[in-house]
matplotlib code that plots the C-alpha trace (Angstrom):
import matplotlib.pyplot as plt

x = [-3.6, 0.2, 1.6, 4.5, 7.5, 10.9, 13.5, 10.9, 11.4, 9.0, 7.4, 4.2, 4.5, 2.8, 0.2, -0.6, -1.0, -3.3, -5.4, -5.8, -6.7, -9.3, -10.8, -11.0, -12.5, -15.2, -16.1, -16.0, -18.4, -20.9, -20.3, -22.7, -25.3, -28.4, -27.4, -28.3, -30.3, -28.4, -26.8, -28.6, -31.0, -33.1, -32.5, -28.9, -27.4, -24.9, -22.8, -19.0, -17.0, -13.3, -11.5, -7.9, -5.9, -2.2, -3.0, -3.9, -5.9, -8.0, -8.5, -9.7, -12.0, -13.7, -14.0, -15.6, -18.1, -19.2, -19.4, -21.6, -24.0, -24.2, -21.6, -19.0, -15.7, -12.3, -9.2, -6.2, -3.0, -2.5, -4.0, -2.1, -3.5, -7.0, -6.8, -5.6, -8.5, -11.1, -9.7, -10.6, -14.3, -16.9, -16.5, -19.5, -18.1, -14.5, -13.3, -9.9, -7.7, -6.5, -2.8, -1.2, 2.1, 2.7, -0.5, -2.5, -6.2, -6.5, -4.4, -6.2, -9.6, -8.5, -7.2, -10.4, -12.4, -10.6, -11.1, -13.5, -17.2, -18.4, -19.1, -17.7, -18.4, -15.4, -15.4, -12.2, -11.3, -9.5, -7.6, -8.1, -11.3, -10.3, -12.8, -10.1, -9.5, -13.2, -13.5, -10.5, -12.0, -15.2, -13.2, -11.4, -14.7, -15.1, -18.7, -18.3, -16.0, -15.7, -13.4, -11.6, -12.5, -16.0, -18.9, -20.4, -23.5, -21.5, -19.5, -22.5, -24.5, -21.5, -21.3, -25.0, -25.3, -22.5, -24.2, -27.5, -25.6, -24.1, -27.4, -29.1, -26.2, -26.3, -30.1, -29.7, -27.0, -29.1, -32.1, -29.9, -28.5, -32.0, -33.2, -30.2, -30.9, -34.5, -33.3, -30.8, -32.8, -36.2, -37.8, -39.6, -36.9, -33.7, -32.6, -31.5, -34.1, -35.3, -33.6, -30.3, -30.6, -30.7, -27.9, -25.7, -26.7, -25.7, -22.3, -21.7, -22.8, -20.5, -17.6, -18.4, -18.3, -15.1, -13.2, -14.8, -16.1, -19.2, -22.2, -24.8, -28.2, -31.1, -34.8, -36.7, -40.4, -42.1, -44.8, -48.3, -47.5, -51.1, -52.4, -50.2, -51.4, -55.0, -54.4, -52.2, -52.8, -50.4, -48.0, -47.4, -46.7, -44.3, -42.5, -42.1, -40.6, -38.2, -37.2, -36.7, -34.5, -32.4, -32.0, -30.8, -28.4, -27.0, -26.3, -24.2, -20.9, -20.4, -19.6, -23.0, -26.2, -29.7, -32.6, -36.4, -37.5, -41.3, -44.0, -42.9, -39.7, -36.0, -33.1, -29.7, -26.7, -23.5, -20.6, -17.7, -19.6, -19.6, -22.4, -21.5, -21.1, -24.4, -26.2, -24.6, -25.8, -29.3, -29.7, -28.6, -31.1, -33.9, -33.4, -32.8, -36.0, -38.0, -36.3, -37.1, -40.3, -41.5, -43.6, -44.9, -45.5, -49.0, -50.0, -50.9, -48.9, -46.0, -45.6, -43.5, -43.0, -41.3, -39.7, -39.4, -36.0, -34.9, -31.2, -29.4, -25.8, -24.0, -22.3, -24.1, -25.2, -28.6, -27.6, -25.4, -27.1, -28.4, -32.0, -31.4, -30.2, -33.3, -35.5, -33.7, -34.3, -37.9, -38.3, -36.6, -38.8, -42.0, -41.0, -40.4, -43.8, -45.5, -44.3, -46.0, -43.5, -41.1, -38.6, -35.3, -35.0, -31.9, -32.2, -30.3, -30.5, -31.6, -34.3, -34.5, -32.3, -31.7, -35.2, -35.3, -38.7, -39.5, -40.1, -36.4, -35.1, -32.7]
y = [-19.8, -20.2, -19.9, -17.5, -19.6, -18.0, -19.4, -21.2, -21.4, -20.2, -23.6, -24.6, -26.6, -30.0, -28.6, -25.7, -28.1, -30.4, -27.4, -26.2, -29.6, -30.2, -26.8, -27.3, -30.7, -29.4, -26.5, -28.3, -30.8, -28.0, -25.7, -27.7, -27.8, -25.6, -22.0, -19.3, -16.3, -13.4, -11.2, -8.2, -5.8, -3.7, -0.6, -1.4, -3.0, -5.8, -6.4, -6.2, -8.8, -8.5, -11.8, -11.8, -15.0, -15.7, -19.1, -18.3, -21.5, -21.0, -17.3, -18.1, -20.9, -18.7, -15.9, -18.2, -19.5, -16.1, -14.8, -17.8, -16.6, -13.1, -11.2, -8.8, -10.1, -8.5, -10.3, -9.4, -11.4, -10.3, -8.3, -5.1, -5.1, -5.7, -2.7, -0.5, -1.6, -1.1, 2.4, 3.4, 2.6, 0.6, -2.7, -4.2, -7.4, -8.5, -12.1, -12.4, -15.4, -15.4, -16.0, -14.1, -12.4, -8.6, -8.2, -11.0, -11.3, -10.3, -7.2, -6.3, -6.6, -4.3, -1.7, -1.9, -1.2, 2.1, 3.3, 6.2, 6.3, 3.7, 0.3, -2.7, -6.1, -8.5, -12.3, -14.3, -17.7, -20.2, -23.4, -24.5, -25.2, -24.5, -22.3, -19.8, -18.6, -18.0, -16.2, -14.1, -13.1, -11.9, -10.0, -7.9, -7.0, -9.6, -10.0, -13.7, -16.6, -19.8, -22.7, -24.4, -26.6, -25.3, -26.1, -23.7, -23.2, -22.3, -19.7, -18.1, -18.0, -16.2, -13.6, -13.1, -12.6, -10.1, -8.3, -8.1, -6.5, -4.0, -3.1, -2.7, -0.5, 1.6, 2.1, 3.2, 5.6, 7.1, 7.4, 9.2, 11.6, 12.3, 13.0, 15.2, 17.2, 17.6, 18.8, 21.3, 22.6, 23.9, 21.5, 24.2, 26.8, 24.9, 27.6, 26.5, 25.4, 27.2, 24.6, 24.9, 28.7, 28.8, 26.2, 28.3, 31.6, 30.2, 29.2, 32.5, 34.7, 32.8, 33.3, 37.0, 37.4, 35.4, 37.2, 40.6, 40.4, 42.0, 39.9, 41.5, 39.9, 40.7, 39.6, 39.8, 39.6, 39.2, 41.9, 40.8, 37.2, 36.3, 38.3, 36.3, 33.0, 34.1, 35.3, 32.6, 29.7, 28.2, 27.2, 30.8, 31.7, 28.8, 29.9, 33.4, 32.0, 29.8, 32.7, 35.1, 32.4, 32.2, 35.9, 36.1, 33.1, 34.7, 38.0, 36.6, 34.8, 31.1, 31.8, 33.6, 31.7, 32.1, 30.4, 30.2, 32.1, 31.9, 31.4, 34.4, 35.5, 34.8, 35.3, 36.3, 35.9, 37.8, 36.8, 39.2, 41.9, 45.6, 48.1, 49.4, 45.9, 44.8, 47.8, 47.0, 43.3, 44.2, 46.9, 44.6, 41.9, 44.4, 45.9, 42.5, 41.0, 43.9, 43.7, 40.1, 38.5, 35.0, 32.4, 28.9, 26.3, 25.6, 29.2, 31.8, 35.0, 36.3, 37.9, 40.8, 41.3, 43.7, 43.0, 44.7, 44.2, 44.7, 44.9, 44.8, 44.5, 43.0, 44.5, 47.8, 49.7, 48.1, 44.7, 42.8, 39.3, 37.0, 37.6, 41.4, 40.9, 38.9, 41.5, 44.3, 42.5, 42.0, 45.7, 46.9, 44.6, 45.7, 49.4, 48.7, 47.0, 49.8, 52.4, 50.5, 47.8, 47.8, 49.5, 48.7, 49.7, 49.5, 49.2, 51.8, 52.7, 56.2, 55.1, 53.5, 54.9, 54.3, 53.6, 54.0, 53.2, 51.7, 55.2, 56.1, 53.0, 53.9]
z = [18.8, 19.0, 22.6, 22.9, 24.0, 24.4, 22.0, 19.9, 16.2, 13.5, 13.1, 14.9, 18.1, 18.3, 20.8, 18.5, 15.6, 17.6, 18.7, 15.1, 13.9, 16.7, 16.1, 12.3, 12.7, 15.2, 13.0, 9.7, 11.1, 11.6, 8.6, 6.5, 9.2, 9.3, 8.7, 11.2, 10.0, 8.5, 11.2, 9.8, 11.5, 9.2, 11.5, 12.5, 9.4, 9.1, 12.2, 12.0, 14.0, 14.6, 15.2, 16.5, 16.6, 15.9, 14.2, 10.5, 10.0, 13.1, 12.2, 8.7, 9.8, 12.4, 9.9, 7.3, 9.8, 10.8, 7.2, 6.3, 9.0, 7.6, 9.6, 8.2, 9.5, 9.9, 11.2, 13.2, 13.9, 17.5, 20.3, 19.4, 15.9, 17.3, 19.6, 16.8, 14.6, 17.4, 18.0, 14.4, 15.1, 13.2, 15.1, 16.8, 18.4, 19.2, 19.5, 21.1, 21.5, 25.1, 24.3, 21.5, 20.8, 21.3, 23.3, 24.9, 24.7, 28.3, 27.9, 24.7, 26.4, 29.2, 26.6, 24.5, 27.6, 28.0, 24.4, 23.9, 24.7, 22.3, 23.9, 22.1, 23.6, 23.8, 24.0, 24.8, 23.3, 25.4, 24.6, 28.2, 30.0, 33.6, 35.5, 36.6, 33.1, 32.5, 35.8, 35.1, 31.7, 33.3, 36.0, 33.5, 31.7, 29.0, 27.9, 27.1, 26.3, 24.4, 24.9, 22.0, 20.3, 20.0, 17.8, 15.3, 17.3, 20.4, 18.5, 16.9, 20.2, 21.8, 19.0, 18.8, 22.6, 22.5, 19.6, 21.5, 24.4, 22.0, 20.4, 23.8, 25.0, 21.8, 22.2, 25.8, 24.9, 22.1, 24.5, 27.1, 24.4, 23.2, 26.8, 27.4, 24.2, 25.3, 28.7, 27.1, 24.1, 23.3, 20.8, 18.8, 18.4, 19.0, 21.5, 24.9, 27.4, 30.5, 32.7, 30.9, 31.1, 34.9, 35.2, 32.9, 34.5, 37.9, 36.5, 34.6, 37.5, 39.9, 37.4, 37.0, 40.7, 41.1, 38.4, 38.7, 35.1, 33.7, 32.7, 30.4, 29.8, 27.5, 27.4, 24.2, 23.8, 20.4, 20.2, 19.5, 18.7, 19.6, 16.7, 14.3, 15.8, 15.3, 11.8, 10.4, 12.8, 15.3, 12.4, 11.6, 15.2, 15.5, 12.3, 13.8, 17.0, 15.1, 12.9, 15.8, 17.5, 14.3, 14.2, 17.8, 17.4, 14.3, 16.2, 19.1, 19.8, 20.3, 24.0, 24.5, 25.2, 23.7, 25.6, 25.3, 28.3, 28.0, 25.4, 23.3, 25.2, 24.6, 27.1, 25.8, 28.1, 27.2, 29.4, 29.8, 27.9, 29.1, 28.9, 25.4, 24.0, 25.3, 23.7, 20.3, 20.5, 21.8, 19.1, 16.3, 17.4, 17.8, 14.4, 12.6, 14.0, 12.6, 9.2, 8.6, 7.4, 8.5, 6.8, 7.5, 4.7, 6.1, 6.4, 3.8, 3.6, 5.7, 9.1, 10.1, 13.8, 16.2, 19.5, 22.9, 24.5, 28.1, 29.0, 32.4, 33.5, 36.4, 38.4, 38.8, 41.9, 42.1, 40.6, 43.0, 43.0, 40.4, 41.6, 41.3, 37.7, 36.7, 38.4, 36.6, 33.2, 33.9, 34.9, 31.7, 29.5, 31.3, 30.7, 27.0, 26.8, 28.9, 26.4, 23.5, 22.6, 19.6, 21.9, 23.6, 27.3, 29.6, 33.3, 35.4, 39.0, 38.2, 35.9, 32.4, 29.6, 25.9, 24.8, 21.0, 19.5, 16.1, 14.8, 15.5, 13.7, 10.8]

ax = plt.figure().add_subplot(projection="3d")
ax.plot(x, y, z, "-o")
ax.set_aspect("equal")
plt.show()
């Protein structure tokens, strides 16, 4: 660590030389001591530590000590270089000298705290031992600190503690992401979940009302899925559902939403889609499902299925609320099923229209 002194020449100051000498002496006395276990986790891999210090001798000595304990080590000559390296990703722990040119350790710590979503623990290194510096470090978000000259054990404990914090934070983040995915997606079909559907429907319906835009929706029911479950086992039924979901998702835009609506039902939301456009999409899905065969690795043979589809549009004379839209969809689907399935039915205030059956498919 070389203090920044206005008007100083390029040579090292006596205090800087003393600091480097004391640190080297303290660390050299411990380098040959019992080695710590490798800083490697079978699941996480080797940890990468970034060390920033403007004193080259100190920098290399700390790096050598950490490498001897199994860490991957990268170095930076000042706080600005450290921030730029952290921004590129792949760093697990950062050690910053408190006083450096261009950007101090304190300022670098504050900047790193604001970088992206990934958590990177930061420890500050001080040449002074006054409590105020340590308190200030914790106030700005540092995860630890060490005071020079420090022993090898002190340095390694500081880094390993910061690494444990990093690993715990990463595991919690991964668990939250997994829970969020489970909340948003159906585990079997990878279509959106029932919960996500209603949250999205609330938002899309409110937007359609606010901007006077149409909102078309479809509900698809796989005909006689129970028969395929009984014939080929649950694995065949699951393969059918996964395949139908793939067909539907391949027939819609990125801005549309496909969700698992029930055991054998899917909900398709088509924002900013008029009547004619909704019929084009619904007809394509209906025909493509019937044209595809489905198979499961654990089951013998293939399954071919048909679908019943109900379509409704907001706004229309009898559809002025979200609840009315859902009721219209259910009514259209029930009408398609009542007529024998394998049929597309559109809800209209004067009755149901556009109901081609499988016999009319070209």
